[in-house]
N, C-alpha and C positions, 0 to 999 in steps of 0.2 A: 877560248871564252865561249860559253854557251849563251845563245840568244833565244829567248822565246819570241818567235817571229811575229805572232799575232799581237803580242804586247808591244813590240817595237813599232809596228805599223800604227797601232791605235794611239800609243802614248807619245811617240816621237815624230814620225812622219806625218800623221794626220794633223797633229798639233801645228807642225810647220806649215802645212797646206792651209789650215784655217787661219793662221797668222797672216799668210800671204794674201788670202782673200780679204781679210779685214783691212789690210793696208790699202788695197785697191778700192774697196767699197767706201772706206772712210775718207778717201782722198780722190773721189771720182771726178771732182772739178779740176784736179791738179794733174791728171794724167793725159790732158790734151796735148797733142803734138805727136805722141806715139801711142795713143790710147788703143788703137786697133791691134798693135803688136802685143801690148800688155794683156788685153782681153783674150787674144788667141792663146797666148802662153798659159794664162791662168786656167782657161778652159781645158787645155791639154793636160795640165797637171791635175786638175780635179778629176778628170775622166780616168786617168791612169791610176790615181790614188784609189778610186772606187774599185777598180779591177784588182788592185793589189790587196785591198782589205778583204775582198771576197776570196781571193786565192789563199790568203793567210788563215782563213777559217778552216781550211782542210786539216783534219787531225794529223796528217803526215807532214804538214808544212814545216814543223820545227826541225825535222830531219832532212829537209830539202836544202842542200848547200847552195844551189843556184839562186833560190829565193832570197837567201840571206845576202847574196851578192847584189841582187836586184834592189833590195831594200836600201843597202848602203849607197848604191849609185843614185837612186831616186832621191834619197835624203840629201845628198850632195847638190843635186840639181835644184831642189826646192830651196835650200839655204842660199844658193847662188842667186836664184830668182828673187828671193825676198830681199837680199842685200842690194841688188841692182835697182829694183823698183823703189826701195826706201831711199836710196841715194838720189834717184831721179826726182822723187817727191820733195826732198830737201832742196834740190836745185830750183824747182818750181816755186817753192815757198820763199826762197831767198830773193828771187827776181820779181815775184808778184805775178798774178795770173794774167791780167790784161797787158801789163807792160811786157810780160814774157812773150806773149804772142806777137806784139808789135816789134819786139827786138830779135825775132827769129832770123831776120835778114842780116843781122850782125854776124859776121863770119865766126868769131870765137865762140859765141853762144850757140849758133847754129851747128857748129862742129861738135859741141858737147852733146846736143840733142841727137844728132845723127850717130854719135858714138854710143849713146844709150840704146838707140834703136837697133844698132848692129849687135850690141851685147844681148838684147832681148831675143833677137833672131838666132843668135848663136846658141843661147840656152835652149830655145825651142828645138833647134836641130839636135842638140844633145838628148832632149826629151824624146824626140821621135826615134833617135838611134837606139835608145834603151828599149822603147816599145817594140821596134822591129826585131831587134836582136833576141829579145826574150819572149816574144809573143807565144811561141810554141810551149814553153814551160808554164806560163801563166794559164794558157788555154787548158793544158793538161790538169793543172791543179783545180781550176774552176769546174771542169767537166767531172772530175773525180767527186767534187762536192755535190754536184747534181746527181750523180749516180748514187751516192750515199743517201741523198734525200729520197730518191726513187725507191731505193731498197727499204728505207724506213717506212715509206707509205705502204709497201707490200706487207710489212710485218706489223702493221697496226692491229690486224685481226688476230695476231698470235695470242693464244690463251694460256700460255705456260712457258716454262723455261726450256731451252734446248741445251741439254747437258748429256754427257755420256753416262750411261747407266752402269755403275759398278756396285758390286756387293759391298755392304757396309762393313768397314773395318775401323774400329776405334771410336765410332760415333754413337754406339748404342746408348751409353749413359746420357750423352748430350741430347739425343732424340727423345729419350724418356722425360728428361727435365723440361725440354721445350714444349713437348706435347701436353705435359701437365699444366704449364703456364697458359698455353693456348686454350685449354679446355676447362680451366678453373671456373667454378660456378659463380661467375660475376657478370653482371650486365654492363659493367663499366667499359668505356673505350680504353684499350690498352695498346701501348707501343712497346715492342721488344727489339732492341738493337742486338744484332749478332756481330761481335767484334773479333777480328783476327787479322794477322799479317797476310800479305799477298801469298797465295798458294796454299792456304790452310784448308781450302775446300768449302768456303762459305756458300758459294752458289750451289754446289752439289748438295750440301746439307740442307739449304733452304728448299731446294727442289724436292727433297725427300718429304719434307713437311707439307709442301704444296700438293704432292700427289697422294698423301696418306688419306685413305678413304675414311678413317675413323674420325677425322676432324672436319668432314665436308658437309655435315648435316645442315641443310637450309642456309648454306653459306654462298655468298657471291664471291667467287675467287678471282683475283686480279694479280697478274704478274707484270711488274714494270722494271725492265732493265734500264738502269740509270747511267752508270759509268761516268768517266771524267768529263765528257762533253754532253751536258744535260740540256736538251731542248725542251723547255717546259710545255710549250704548245703541243709538240709532237707527243709527249707523254700523256697529256690530257686527252688528246684524240684517241690514243691507244686504249686508255682506260674506258672511254665511252664506247668504243667498238667492242671491247670485251664484255661490257655490261649488256649492251643492246643487240649485239650481233648485226648491227645495221651496216648498210653499204653506202649510206649518205655521205656526200663530200662535205667534210667539216673544216677543210683547210682555210676557208674564207672567213670563218668565225674568229672573233677576238679571244684572247686568253681568258679574259674575265667572263665572257659568255660560256666558254667551255668549262671553266671552274664552277660557275653557277649550275650548269647542266649536271655535272657530276654530283654536286651537293644535293640537287633535287632527286636524282636517280637513287642515291644511297641513303637519304635521310631516314627512311623508315625500314631499312633493311639491315640484316646482319652480314657484314662483309669481312673478308680476309684478304688483305693486300700485302704483297711482298715487293718492297723496293730494293732491288738487288744492286749492290756495288755503288753506294752513295759516297762520293768523295768529299763533298764540302757541305758545311752547315747551311749555306745559302740555298743549295739545291733542296735539301730537306725542308727548309722553311718555305720555299716557294711551292713545293708540291703538297705539303701537308695541309695547306689552306683549303684544298678541295675536298678533304675528308671530313664529313660531319661527325662531331664528337657525340654521337647518339648513345642511348642507353640500351642498345640491342646486343651487347656482347661482341662488338666488332673488334678486330685485331689488325694491327699493322706491324709487320716484321721488316726490319731494315738491316741489310748486311752492309758492313762498312769496315774499312781498315783503320779508321780513326775513332777513338773513343769520345772525342769532343764534338762529333757531328750531331748527335741527338742530345736533347736536354738531359742533364744528370738526374732529373726526377724519375726518369724511366730506368729501371734496373736492366743493365746489359748482361748478355751472356757471352763470355769469352770462349772462343773456340780454340782449344789447345791443339798442339801438334800430335801426330800419331806416335805410338811407341815403336821401337825398332822391330818388334815382332809383328805388329800390325802393318808396318811398312813393308816387310818382306811378304806378308800375305797378299797385300795389294799388288805388289810386283808379280808374284807367282800367279795370281788369278788373271792378270792382264796378259802375261806371256804364255802360260801353259793352259789356261782355262781349267776345266773340271778334271783334266787328266793329271794335274799336279806335276811336280818336278821330281824325277827319280834319279837325276844325276847329282851325286854328292858334291862334286867340285862346283857345278853351277849353283847349287844351293848355298854353298859357302861364299861364293863370289856375290850372289844375289843379296845375302844378308849383309855383306860388307857394303854393297852399294846402298842398301836401305839405310844403314847407319849414317852414311855420308850425306844422304838426302835430308837428314835432320827432321824426319817426321812430317815433311811438307807434302800433302797429297798430290798437288799439281806436279811437283818435281818427280814424285814416284811414278805417276801415270805417264809423264813424258819420257822418263828414262826407260820405262817398260816398253814403250813404243819403239825405242831404239834397240832394246835387247831382242825384240821379236825379229829384227832383221839380222841379228848376230848369228853366224853359222857355227863358229868354233868357240871353244873355251878361251882361246887367245883373244877373240873379239870381246868376250865378256870381261876378261882381265883388263883390257884397254879402257873399257867403261868404268870398271871398278877403281882403276888408278885415279881417275878424276871425273866422276859423273857430272859434276856441275859444269865442267868445261864442255862436255858433250851436249847437255841440255840447253846451254846458253848460246849455242850456235844460232846464226841469224835465221835459219829455216825452222827453228823450233819455237813453239808457242810460248815457252817459258822466257825466251829472250825478250818478247814484247812486254811481259809483265815486269821484268827487271828494268827495261828501258822506261816504261811509264812511271815506275817508282822513282827512278833517277830524275826524270823530268819534273816530277812533282815536288822535289826538294825545294825549300823556300828561298835558298840563296846560294851564291856561287861558292862560298866557303864550304858548305856542306857537300856540294857536288864535287869539289876538289878532294875533300876528305873521302868521299865514296870511291872515287877513282884511285886514290892513293892506296886504300885498303884492298881494292880489287887487284892490285899488282902483286899481293902476297899469296902464296899457295894456301889452300884451305887447311886450317889446323896449325898454321905457322905461328909461332910465338913472336910477338912484336915487342921489342924492347922500348921502354918509355923513358 
């Protein structure tokens, strides 16, 4: 079973912690007798939950098996604490508050109170054991998140995409069509979604438009990499830095202040913004509020794998896959450069590999990187037998794309279906 760790922490564990806190706060007059034990336990649980939530925000948390174990252990402790404290509150209500205190010297009731105190202490020991046992893993995940944020701060000033420059194969007609739309004689604000499945080269294609000098006249150019984990505030800061080239620390400003700043900076200007790799409608909705819909001929280009991310009122451009011939040209260019391929056997195997990559530029580029390290035709033959097996190994960038797509599937049934079909060899006919 696949668990989205961040969702589990937010929806299940945190809800349990909040429920526990409510029980204590709503019955503050009823926890006398063992109130110090209950308060200490509640404090420990809240503190650990805060650390767990922070660790779960790490983009790699979903693949961290130990974190899943920690979540399950913690959830069990929270449930046990909630049940024990609730039972204790019921006991207090049953005997009445004042009478309860007076009757503590009665052996049966005193024994029950001591029993609850022992249970609370036992739960707290379990809580401390979890914290001590898994401190290193949580610290690692939290530090990774900090490093990611530091890295993001360093890239706020980035004024364009970072992609490998490859000669254009198969995109010529797409480039002509998009340039015509971007340069059309209209002062209207226009949004152009570029839609394509993972690996079709949307980012590379958008970067070609971004760098094209013929569309840069009097334009403010802004490149915003969005991806699956969109931090709205971070993106706003990046946009402001790209416009102003300022070194001012903007991290203390609110999102609303940053949004208003962008609106002010762009309202009288003609701008060209690329939002690269937008996964969800909510991310588009939250970012586009900062872009003034002026009549200066401004353009916003959005690359996305989903055609429902942008309003259907904006005409999308679907980026198709490369032909087999263009696929081979892309492989040949990346492996042999300007010298070309003079070996007929390698050319035959290369064309076979290109066909099996189904016209996906990312797959073609990754497999070309593998072929550059192949010394003999036997090595090429091994790749040609199953190129997707080679490019989906964990040390290849394509593996991350496939994994992200799998994690993005909306429910467990689709994920199981994905894994089921993955067990069949490519091209295998599946009987229904």
